[in-house]
N, C-alpha and C positions, 0 to 999 in steps of 0.2 A: 548172068549171075544176078541174084536179087540184091536189092540195096540193103546195106547193113542197118539193123534196127538201132535207133538212137539209144544211148545209155544214159541214165539219170542217177545222180547221187543226191540224196536228201539228208541234210544234217540238221538234227533236232526233231525229235519225235513227239512234240507237243501236239495240240489239236490241229494246228495249221499244217505242220510238216507231215504228220501221219495221214492226214486227209489227202495231200498231194501224192504221197507215196502209194497209197491204196488206189487212187484214181488212175495213176499212170500204169500201175500193175494190171489193173482191170482192162486197160486199153492195150495191153500186150507188150509193154516196154520192159526192158531190163532195169530193175531198180535196186540200188544199194541204199539201205536205210542205216543211218549212223546216229548214235546218241551216246552221251557220256554215261547214261544210266543203263545198266545191264537189264534191269526189269523192263524198261521201255522197249529195248531192242527185242527182248524175248516176246513181248506182247505182239509185235508186228511181224515177227520172223516168218510166220506161215502165210503172210499175205504178200510178201515181196520176194525178189530173186535172192537177195542176201541181206542179212541184218547183222551189224557188228557194233560192239561197244568200244568207243575210242575217244580220246581227248583230242579234239580237232584244233586246239591251239598249239599242238605239238607237231611241227613240220614232219618229223620222222614218222610219226604215226600215220599221217596223211599219205606220205610217200609209200609206206608199206601197204596201204590199201590200193595203190595204183590209181589215185584220184585223178591224175592228169589224163588218164585214158577215157574219162567220162566226157560226153558231149556237153552236158549241162549239170551244174551243181547248184542246188538250192540251199542257201544258208537260212534255215528256219529256226534258229536258236531263240528260245523264249526270252526270259527276263534278263539274262546275262549279256548286257550290251558290250562289255569289254571282250567277252569270248566271241561274240558275233563279229566285231570289228577285226579282231586278231585273225580269226578263221578266214574272213574275206581277204584280208591282206596276204596271208600265206597262199591261198588259192590263186590269187592274182600273180604272185611271184612264181608260182609253179606253172603259169601259162595255161590254166584251165580255159577252154574256149569260151564258155558262157557261164557267167555267175549271176544268179538271181538271189537277192538278199531281202529278208524281211526286216522292216524297220519298226521300232516302237513309236517313234515320234519324228517330227520334221528334222530336228537337229541330228538325230541318229541317221536318218535317211541321207542328209547332206554329206555326212562323214563317209557313209558307205559308197555314195556316188564318187566322192573325191578319191577314194582309195582304189576305185576300179570296178565296182559292181556294175554289170551291164544293165541291170534293171533292178529298181528298188520297189518293193511292194509294201503297202500299208494295210494289211488285212483287216485290222480293227477299224480303221478309219473308212476304208472302202466298203466294208460290210455294213458299217453304220449308215453310210450314204445310201447304200442299196436298200437296207431295211427301211430307212426313213421314206424313201420314194415308194416302196411297196406298201407301206402303212398308209401314206397320205393319198395315194392314188391307186384304186383297185385295178385300173387298166394297165398300170406299169408292171410288166412281168420281170424285167431285168434291167439293170442300169450299170453301165461300165464307163468309168472315167478314162478317156484316152490321154488327156493332158490337163494342165491347169484349167484350160478354157473349154475344151471340146469333150463331148460325151456321146455315147450311143445308148439309146434305149429301145427295148422291145415293148410295144404298146398294143394291147388287145384293142381291136377296132371298136370305138365307142358307138353307141346306137346312132348318134348324129351323123356318123360317116357311112353307115351301112347303105348300100345301094348307090353310093356316089363313086366317082372315079378320082384319080390323082389330079387330073387337070382341073376339075371342079373345085376340089379342096384347096389347090394352089398353096400348099404349105410353105413352099420355098419363098413365094412372094409375101405371104402374110406373116410368117414367123421366122424366115431365114433358115428353115430346117429342110434337110433332104431325106426323102424316103429311099433307102438303098436296097431294100428287099421287102418282099411280102411272103409271109409263111402261111400256107393253107394246109391244115392237117400236118402231115410229116414232110410235105414238099416245100422247099425253100426256093422262091423265084428271085434271083439276084438281078434280073433286068425286067422289073414289072411293067406290064403294058399300061401306059398312062390312061388309056381309054377303058380299061377293064374295070368292071364294077366290084366294089369291095363287099364281101359277104360277112355275115355275123360269124364270129369265131376266127376271122383272119387276124394275123399278127403283123403289125408294121415294124420294120427295123429302121429307126430314124437316127440320123447323125446331125449334130449342130452344136452351137455354142451353148453352154450351160444355161444362161439366162433366157435364151430363145426357147430352149426345150421346156423350161419351167413355165414360160408364158403359154406355150402350146398345151402343156399338161393341164394347167389351171383352166384354160379356156374350155377344153373339152370335158373336164370334170364338172364344171358348172352346168354345161348344157347336155351332159350325158352322151 
């Protein structure tokens, strides 16, 4: 028997919520999209499995939707912080397995964590960090914060690295950063050969403390 497909419910069909709902649907998952506005649910209805208009601060409304049967619920409510907190609290009390909540700011994030959100995301802040890195460094393709201190970034191999190998570059010793994968075309190698030469167009996936990654980024930006 095949494994059951994970089911996702996304609450709040603003830019962030609708983007998650569409992406998960395109990946083949069952997605329930929920928003207080009938207009918004109408807009997304043909892109997801189900779309309903409901007040998620009302426990009975959530129960009627069978929300506790979903594996992951994303609370992506926009400006209404009170509704976001109340919805998260009700979901927690209903024993939803995994709750991911979007926060507007640090304080909102702290409250969401305290009342039981399994993961709190800051799309505006994270997107800002990502955009800033992409703007300042043409080699940085993507940037993900893992925690307060640690980040991962994808870096297009700069001219100065082409033809050299990971042993020669010695990034761990010089910058305290680890290369965890090398992408060449569509192929991702998660245990790269330290003796293998890097080609133009290769992408390094690097993990490290934020300050070390910034030093590495600046160093290779200067020297190309």
